[in-house]
Each structure stands twice: as structure tokens, then as C-alpha cells.
C-alpha positions as CSV (number, residue, x, y, z in Angstrom):
1,M,18.0,7.9,29.1
2,R,16.1,9.7,26.1
3,T,18.0,8.0,23.6
4,I,17.6,4.7,24.9
5,K,13.5,5.0,24.8
6,R,14.0,6.5,21.5
7,D,16.2,3.5,20.2
8,L,13.9,1.1,21.9
9,D,10.3,2.5,19.9
10,A,12.7,2.8,16.6
11,L,13.2,-1.1,17.7
12,E,9.4,-1.8,18.6
13,N,8.0,0.7,15.3
14,S,10.4,-1.7,12.8
15,G,8.4,-4.8,14.2
16,A,11.6,-6.0,16.3
17,P,10.3,-8.5,18.8
18,L,11.3,-7.2,22.8
19,W,10.9,-8.4,25.8
20,S,11.6,-6.5,29.1
21,R,12.1,-7.0,32.5
22,P,11.8,-4.2,35.3
23,G,14.3,-4.5,38.7
24,P,17.2,-5.9,39.3
25,G,19.1,-7.9,36.5
26,G,15.8,-6.6,34.4
27,G,17.1,-4.7,31.1
28,Y,15.7,-5.0,27.6
29,G,16.5,-7.5,24.3
30,L,14.8,-9.0,21.3
31,L,13.6,-12.5,21.9
32,S,15.4,-15.4,21.3
33,G,16.2,-16.5,17.8
34,A,15.2,-12.9,16.7
35,S,17.3,-10.9,14.8
36,L,17.2,-7.6,13.1
37,P,17.3,-7.5,9.2
38,P,20.2,-5.3,7.9
39,I,18.8,-1.6,6.6
40,S,21.4,0.3,4.6
41,L,19.6,3.2,2.8
42,S,21.4,6.6,1.2
43,P,19.2,9.3,2.5
44,A,18.5,10.4,-1.2
45,Q,17.1,6.3,-0.9
46,A,15.2,7.1,1.7
47,V,13.7,10.1,0.5
48,A,12.9,8.2,-2.6
49,L,10.6,5.7,-0.8
50,M,9.0,8.7,1.2
51,A,8.3,11.2,-2.5
52,A,6.9,8.0,-4.4
53,V,4.5,6.9,-1.6
54,S,3.8,10.7,-0.8
55,A,3.4,11.2,-4.4
56,A,0.6,7.9,-4.8
57,P,-1.8,8.2,-1.8
58,D,-4.5,6.6,-4.6
59,A,-2.4,3.3,-5.0
60,P,-3.8,0.3,-3.8
61,Y,-2.4,-0.3,-0.5
62,A,-0.8,3.1,-0.5
63,D,-1.4,3.1,3.6
64,L,0.5,-0.6,3.9
65,A,3.2,1.3,1.8
66,T,3.0,4.7,4.2
67,A,3.4,2.3,7.3
68,G,6.0,0.4,5.7
69,V,8.6,3.4,5.0
70,K,7.9,4.6,8.3
71,K,9.1,1.2,9.4
72,I,12.0,1.5,7.4
73,L,12.8,5.8,8.5
74,D,13.2,4.2,12.0
75,V,15.6,2.1,11.9
76,L,17.7,4.3,10.4
77,D,20.9,5.4,11.8
78,P,20.2,8.9,13.4
79,R,22.2,10.6,10.8
80,T,21.0,9.1,7.6
81,R,17.5,9.9,9.2
82,A,18.4,13.5,9.7
83,R,19.9,13.7,6.3
84,A,16.8,12.4,4.8
85,D,14.7,14.3,6.8
86,E,16.5,17.5,5.5
87,L,16.7,16.7,1.7
88,A,12.8,15.4,2.1
89,H,11.8,19.4,2.9
90,R,13.2,20.2,-0.4
91,I,10.6,18.0,-2.5
92,W,7.0,19.1,-2.3
93,V,3.9,16.8,-3.5
94,N,0.5,17.9,-4.5
95,K,-1.4,15.2,-3.3
96,A,-4.3,14.5,-5.5
97,Q,-7.8,14.5,-4.2
98,S,-7.8,10.8,-2.8
99,S,-11.4,8.5,-2.9
100,S,-13.0,7.3,0.3
101,R,-10.4,4.9,2.4
102,A,-13.2,3.0,3.3
103,I,-13.9,2.2,-0.5
104,R,-10.1,1.5,-0.8
105,S,-9.8,-0.6,2.0
106,A,-12.8,-2.9,0.8
107,L,-11.1,-3.4,-3.2
108,E,-7.9,-4.3,-1.7
109,E,-9.4,-6.8,0.8
110,A,-11.6,-8.0,-2.0
111,M,-8.0,-8.6,-4.6
112,A,-5.9,-9.6,-1.3
113,E,-8.8,-12.6,-0.6
114,Q,-10.2,-13.0,-4.3
115,R,-13.7,-12.5,-2.8
116,V,-16.6,-10.8,-4.9
117,V,-16.9,-7.0,-4.0
118,R,-20.5,-5.7,-4.5
119,I,-20.0,-2.1,-5.9
120,R,-22.1,1.2,-6.9
121,Y,-20.2,2.9,-10.0
122,T,-20.7,5.8,-11.9
123,S,-19.7,6.2,-15.4
124,K,-18.9,9.1,-17.4
125,T,-21.8,9.4,-19.0
126,G,-23.6,9.8,-15.6
127,A,-25.1,6.4,-15.1
128,T,-25.1,4.5,-12.0
129,T,-25.1,0.7,-11.4
130,T,-24.6,-1.5,-8.7
131,R,-23.2,-4.8,-9.7
132,S,-20.5,-7.5,-8.3
133,V,-17.3,-7.6,-9.4
134,E,-14.8,-10.5,-8.8
135,P,-11.2,-8.8,-8.9
136,V,-8.1,-9.2,-10.8
137,L,-5.7,-6.5,-11.3
138,F,-5.3,-2.6,-10.7
139,A,-4.0,-0.8,-13.2
140,S,-2.7,2.8,-13.1
141,N,-2.7,4.4,-16.5
142,N,-1.6,8.4,-17.2
143,G,-2.5,9.0,-13.3
144,I,-6.0,6.9,-12.8
145,W,-6.1,4.0,-11.0
146,Y,-8.5,1.3,-12.2
147,F,-10.1,-1.3,-10.5
148,I,-10.3,-4.0,-13.3
149,G,-12.5,-7.3,-12.4
150,W,-15.0,-9.7,-14.1
151,C,-18.2,-7.9,-13.7
152,Q,-21.2,-10.5,-13.1
153,M,-23.9,-8.0,-14.5
154,R,-22.1,-7.9,-17.9
155,D,-20.4,-11.3,-17.9
156,A,-17.1,-9.7,-19.3
157,I,-13.9,-8.2,-17.5
158,R,-14.5,-4.4,-17.0
159,W,-12.2,-1.6,-16.3
160,F,-14.0,0.5,-13.6
161,I,-12.1,4.1,-12.6
162,A,-11.2,3.7,-8.7
163,S,-12.3,7.5,-8.0
164,R,-16.0,7.0,-9.6
165,I,-16.6,4.0,-7.3
166,E,-19.3,5.2,-4.7
167,Q,-19.6,2.2,-2.7
168,A,-17.6,-1.6,-2.0
169,T,-19.0,-3.8,0.1
170,V,-16.2,-7.2,0.8
171,T,-19.1,-10.3,-0.1
172,T,-18.2,-13.3,1.3
173,T,-18.3,-15.5,-1.9
174,A,-14.9,-16.7,-3.6
175,C,-14.0,-15.4,-7.0
176,S,-13.8,-18.4,-9.8
177,G,-10.6,-18.1,-11.1
178,H,-10.8,-15.0,-13.3
179,T,-6.9,-14.4,-14.2
180,V,-5.2,-11.4,-15.5
181,Q,-4.8,-12.9,-18.5
182,E,-8.5,-12.4,-19.4
183,V,-7.6,-8.6,-19.2
184,G,-5.4,-8.9,-22.3
185,E,-2.2,-7.4,-23.2
186,P,-1.0,-4.7,-21.2
187,P,-0.2,-1.6,-22.9
188,A,3.5,-1.6,-24.2
189,N,4.8,0.7,-21.5
190,A,3.0,-1.0,-18.9
191,R,4.5,-4.0,-15.8
192,P,3.6,-5.8,-13.0
193,V,5.1,-3.8,-9.9
194,H,7.9,-6.0,-8.6
195,G,11.1,-5.5,-6.5
196,Q,13.0,-5.1,-9.2
197,A,13.8,-2.4,-11.7
198,G,13.0,-2.4,-15.2
């Protein structure tokens, strides 16, 4: 009974659409037309996902990545999951001081919805300004995350170190359509995030 309940919890946590019916003739099942995606990872692949997410707590959408990895781990077969858990204990991550979750959420929402975000920012010289920014992209350079956008105060593209943003509020104003090309060419060792290696 415990194993069945654990498996049902894992299915539910993975997003599988389940139904349940109590009493005689009842039971559990997948909703009509639903299917489970095949998940076939080696223990090392599972740990690679855990390590990547753990090592980048300031990355954009890191919380969603953590939830996604948990869903994947929940549907692994018990033997693979046990071997992955054992291997995970052999990897240590020193998490960097993370910026405010509320600030990161606002920046992520502004980027995803393409809406202007109002930020309070302190420069390296200590000057603090409040400005409206149209988000264009996130970039990581030497372990530092940048929020890059069209600064309405400067009327130009600006790079903001994410950890120096002290406040962020998403507005209802839509962005005017600034593109990644306006930022310029990425450094030679930079590339967009995508599902393919290389």
C-alpha cells in the first residue's frame, strides 16, 4: 500500500493527470487520452541535472528549474533514483549569496511577459537610481548574472548586475520591441541557452 501511494504521489508530482474513485469498482488511473512521457536517465545524468541547478541559484528561472528536476526525479525507477541519490552525496556545492527571490521573480516575469520593469539600482560607484527598463536578455559572464535592457532614463541599452538591483516592480506597460541584436555580438565564448549541446 505504501509503495502504491508513493508511486501515485510521484505521478501526481510529475504532472500526470490522475483520477481516483473510492469504493467497490473504484481505483486510480490516468485521465482518458493522457500518457506518461518516457523518462530514461542514467544516475549520472540525473545528478548532472541536480548539480547544475544547485550550482546556479541566481540563474534566471532557477526555482522553476529546481521544480522541473524534482518532477524528473520523482518518476525515475527506484533503483536509478537510489543510485542517483548516492552519487549526489559525493558532490558538494558552495551556494553563492543569492539575490532576493522577489527581485528575481519580478525580473523573470518582466522578461517572460515583455513588460517594463521599474528598478532601483546601485552602481559600482555607489550611486543609486530608479529607472524604467525594457528587458531584453539575461547574460552570465564569469559567474555574474546581468539583466540587460533598454534603459528609458539613458535612452540606450544598459547592462545591470542583477545582485545590485535592490528593488524591482513589473509595470503594466508593454515593451516597445527592443531586440537581442541591439545588445550587440555576444562574447566569443557565450551562447544562448538551448536544449542542444555545443
